[in-house]
N, C-alpha and C positions, 0 to 999 in steps of 0.2 A: 504493500500500500504506500502511495506517495505521501509526502508531508502535506501536500495540498489536499488530497483526498481525506487524510486523517483530520485536518482542520475543519473541513466541510462536515464530516461525520460527527464532529464534536458539538456542533451547533444544534440546539433543540429544534426539532422539525418545525414547530409553530413559530420560530423566530427567523426562519430563512426568508431573506428579502432579495429576490433576483432582479429587482428594479434599480439597484445601486449602479449608477453610471460607471464607477471605477471598475466594475466587473468586465465591462466591455472595452474600456480603455486599456486594461491590462490583459485582455484576452483570457480572463480567468473564469469564465462563466460555465464551462463544460461540466465540472463535477457537481456544481449546484443544481443544474437542470437534470443531470443524470440521477441525482438523488430524488428529486421531486418526481420524475417519471417513474422511478422504481417504487417509492413509498407513498406518494401523494400526488397523483397526476391532476387532481383538482384540489388545490391547496389554498388555505385561507391565511392571510396575514392580517392581524387585527390592527396593526399600527405601523405606519411608515411615513416618510416625507410626503408620499402621495396618498396618504390616508389608507383605510382598509381596502383590501382587494383580494379577489380570487385569481390564482394563476392556473391556467389550463396548459399543460405541457406535453401531452402526447398527441400524436398525429391524428388518431381517430376522433378524439374529443374536440380537438381544434376544429376539425371539419364539421362536427355536430353543432358547435356554437356558430361558426361562420355561415352556416346555411339556415339557421333557425332565427330569422329576423322577426318572427312573431313574438318570440320570447326575449331575444338578445338584440337590443336596439343600438344602432350607431347614432341615432338622432338625440336620444335622451341625455347623453353625457359626453358625446364626442368620441373620437377614435383613438385617442392617446391616453395613457395612464394619468397624465397631468389633468387637473380639473380645469374646465374651460374658463371659469371666472378668475383663475390665477394667471391666465395668459391674455385674455381679452381686456380691453379697456372699456370704460363707460361709453366712449365715443363710437366703438365699433364691435359688434358681435359678429364674428365671421362664421361662415358655413360654406359647404360645398357638397357636391352630390355624393362623395364618399361618406359624408356624415349624415346622409338622409336615409330614411327608411322608405319602403314602398308605401303609397304610390308616387311620392315626390321624386324618388331617386331616378327612375328610368328615363323620363323625358329629358332631364338635363344631361345625363350620361350619353343618351343617344344623339344629342345635338352635336357632340364633338367626336363621337366614335368613328365617323367616316374618315377622319384624318389618319387613323391607323388601321384602316380596312385593308384586307389582303391586296386589292388592286392598287391601292395607293402605295403600299409597301414595295410592290414590284417597281413602281416608278421611282421610289426613293432609293432603292438599292444602288444604282449607279452613282448617285450623288454621295451616299455614305462611303462607298468604296473610293471615290475620287478624293474625299476629304481624309479618309484613313491613310491612303497612300501618301498624300501631301504631308501629313503629320509624321509618318514613319520615315519617309525619305529625308526629312530634315532633322532627325535625331542625331546627336553626337555619338560617334563610334569610339569606343575605348575610353570614354569619360564617364564619370559617375554623375547621374542626374536623378531628379525626382520623377518617377514614372507617373505619379498622381497628377502633378502639375502639367507636365509636358504632353501627356497622352490622355489620361482618363478625363481630366477636366476639359482639355482642349477639344477633344472629339465631342463630348457631351455639350459643351457650349455652342459649338458650331451647329449641332443638330437642333438644339432648342431654338436658336435664332432662326433656323429654317422652318421649324414647325409653327412658330409664332409670326413668321415674317417680321422679325424684330431687327432693328438696325444691326447689321453684322458686326460693325466695328465696336459696338457697345455690348456685345454678347456676354462679357464678363459680369455685367450687372445681373443677368439672369442667374448665374451661379451664386453671386453674393446674396441675392434675395432668397434663393433656395436655402442657403446656409443659415441665414438668420431666422427663417420661418420656424425651424425647430430649436432655435437657441433660446431656451428658457431654463431657469435654474433647476426645476424639477426633472428635466430631461437630461441636462448636461452635468448637474452637480456643481455648476459654477455660480456662486452667489454674487459674483462681481459683475455679472451681465447688467448693462445699463438698459433697463426695459423702456425708458423714455426714448433713448436714442434708437432702440430697436423699432419702436412704434413709428418714430419719425421716418426711418428708412423704409418701412413698409408703406407709409403714406407716399413716399417718393415713387415706390413701385406702382401704387395705385394711380398716381398722377400720370405716369408714363403710359399705363395701360388705358386709362380713360381717353388720353389723346389718340392712341391707336384705335380704340373702339370707335370714336367719333369719325375718324377717317374711313374705317372699314364699313361702318354702318351707312355712310353716305355714298359708298362706291358699290359697284356690282359685286355679288358674292365671289369670294376666292377660296382657294383650298388651304387656308391656314386656320389655326384654332380660333383666333380672335374673330375673324370674319365669319366662321361657322356659328360662333355664339351670337354674334351681332345680328345674324340673319335667321337663326334658328327659331322655329315657332315657339318653343318652350323657354327660350333663353333671351329673346331679343330685348326684353325689358330688364334684364339682369343688372344693367348699369344703374338702374333706379334704386337698387338695394346695395349700398356700399359693402356691407359685410359679405353678402353672397357673391358679389362681383369679385372682390379681392380674394375671398376664400377659394373660389373656383379656380381662378387663375394661378394662385399660389399652389394649389393642389397639382395642377398640370405641370407647373415648373418643378416642384419637388419630385413628383412622380417621374418626370422625364430626366431629371438630373441624378437622383440618388441611386436608383436601381442600376442604371448602366454604369455610372461613374465608379461606384464601389465594387461592382462585379468585374469591371476591367482591372481594377487594382487587385481585388481579391484573387482573381485567376492567376496573376503572376505570382502572388505569394503561395497559392496552393500548389502550383506546379514546381516551385522551388522546394517546397516541403515534401513533395512526392516525386523525386527525380525519375523513378521508374515509369511513372505516368507521363512525364515529359518525354522520355524516350519512346513511349508508346505513341504519343502524338506525332513525333518526328517520323516514326516509321509508317504511320497511317493517318495522314491529315483528314481523311474522310470521316474520322471520328469527331471532327469539330462540332457538328450540330448537336450531337449527344453530349459532348464535353461542355458545351455552353449551358445546357440544362443542369449538368452536374456542378458546374462552377456556381450557378445561381443557388442551387441547393446548399452547397458547402458554405458560400458566403452569406446568404440570406440577408440582403441589404436592409429590409424593414424588419426590425427585431420583434415588434409586437403590434397588435391592434387591440383596442379595447371595445367592449360592449357594456351596456347597462341592462340589467334584468328588468323586464316590464311586469313580471309576476313571479311568484314563488315557483321554483323548478328544481327537480332533482337531476344532477349531472354527475356521472361517475360515482354514484353512491353518496354524494354530498348534497345537502339541502341549501340551495341558493335562494335568498330572499329578494323580494321585489325591491328594486333600487340599488342592489349590490353591483359593484364594479367587477367586471369579469374580463381578465386580460388573456388573450391568446398569444402565447409565446411561439411565434413562427420559427424562431431560431432553434428552439428546443424540439418542436415537431419535426424539423428537418434532420434531427439527430436521433430520431426514435429507432432504437435497435430492433424493434418488432416489425419495422417497415423497411429499413435500409440496413443491409448487412454491413458490418464494419462502418458504421454510420459516420464516425469521425474522420474517415479516410476519404480522400479524393480518388474516385475510380472513374476515369473518363468514359469508359464503355459500360458503366453501370446500367443494367437492363431497365430499371425502373426510375431512372433519374428524373423523369418528367412527373413523377408522383409527388414532387415537393410541394410545399404550401407557401413558398416564398412570395408568390403573387396573391396570396389569399385564396379563398374558395367560395364559390357561389356568386351571388349577384354583385358583390363588391370586388370580384377578382380584378386585378390590375388591368385597366383598359389598354395600356401600352405594352403589355407583356411581349407581344410578337415583335414590336419595334425594338425593344430592348434586346431580344434574342437575335434579331437581324443585325443590329450594330455589333454585338459581340462576335457573331459568326463571321461577318465580313472582316472585322479587325483581325481575328486570329487567322483567317485565311491569308491575309496579307502579311501578318507577322511571320508565319512559317516559311513564306517565300524568301524572306530577307535575313532572318536571324536564327542561328542555331540555338542560342540561349539568351533569354532575358534573365540575367543573373542578379539576384538580390544580394547586395554586398555589405549591407549594414542593417541596423535595427529598424524595423518597421514602427512607425508612430501611428497609433490609433486615436480616435477621438472619444472623449467621455460622453456617451450618449446612449440612453436606453431605448431609443425609438429608431434611429438610423444607425446602422453598423458602419460608421464612417472611418475612412482611412486617410490620414493626412500626408504621410511621407513614406514612399517606398524607394529607397536608394538603389538604383540598378546600374549595371554596365552591360552593354550589348556585345554579344559575340556573333559576328556575321557568319553566314554559311561559307 
């Protein structure tokens, strides 16, 4: 038994708190979730920084919660473990379709879904490939650099600017707004965050999007997200509700940024930790589509989603009461030993890699999941043509965050073919 496992086992079960941001910054979460899956897959913590909450940690029960929107509501308390009244100001109560229950959920989601439809992804693939090639061809060979900054963020920023038809030269703003959207003390553990400044910067984002909305609403419909919302039957008056307006646009930015960006970074880390799998990839690049699903499972960019019980309900032998906070830990579900053999290992030809819950499950399943997979597939197809190894040469720096599994720094050196 490792010292870490012994320390975990010494904590009384009722005191285990898997919402502590430092667990994810230190990449120390595995034994905590393993114990909950084994001893209490539906686990109650009576007191924490985020108040009392239930943790749901195995794959089957997570899917049960995620598909039962009649009992477990996104709308009643929001989608994150943090309480809404702790992050919203009196001036703005934000919401978006990910935080809505039926029947309000579907019309808003369907207004922007065409942007990531299969036929549109076919049209986007050459552009994604062109931009991936441009990024990779301009990387320094033989020098150490931060893969996150030069590749993960850069490719994501370029694609977000394309999807929103946002000024290309200002694409860094989209990444910044995405980062501050989840930057609250209860999520990051950082009590020094200036919430007033955060609010002001979100208002700057709102101002930029209101300007673009006015331009798109006055012009014929185009195939970008803002134009679709401005002309959509269910969303064309969204700009009259500031909270809904900003909440929806920030959801689309965060969703388009975090899944792809951190999976690009996580994939490099995973292959370095599993050199035999890297050899397997070199020998058979046709494994890339399946590898992409396995990387997303292994990384799990969104750590959790929260629901609120609308009535008393029994889940996994535990009695959940009306109003209770119920947190689905996707990161734990994707390491469920009963579903994924050797679940902590990256296995790029894993037969059931697509069974992961990293995108959620049911009506709230990530709308842009196919776009994220497309970006990752194209990027790795171009990587293996150019580089024998992307070698991680120093310590990886992760972000303290219990909602987004963020990676800040991956120092790498490229070894060309």
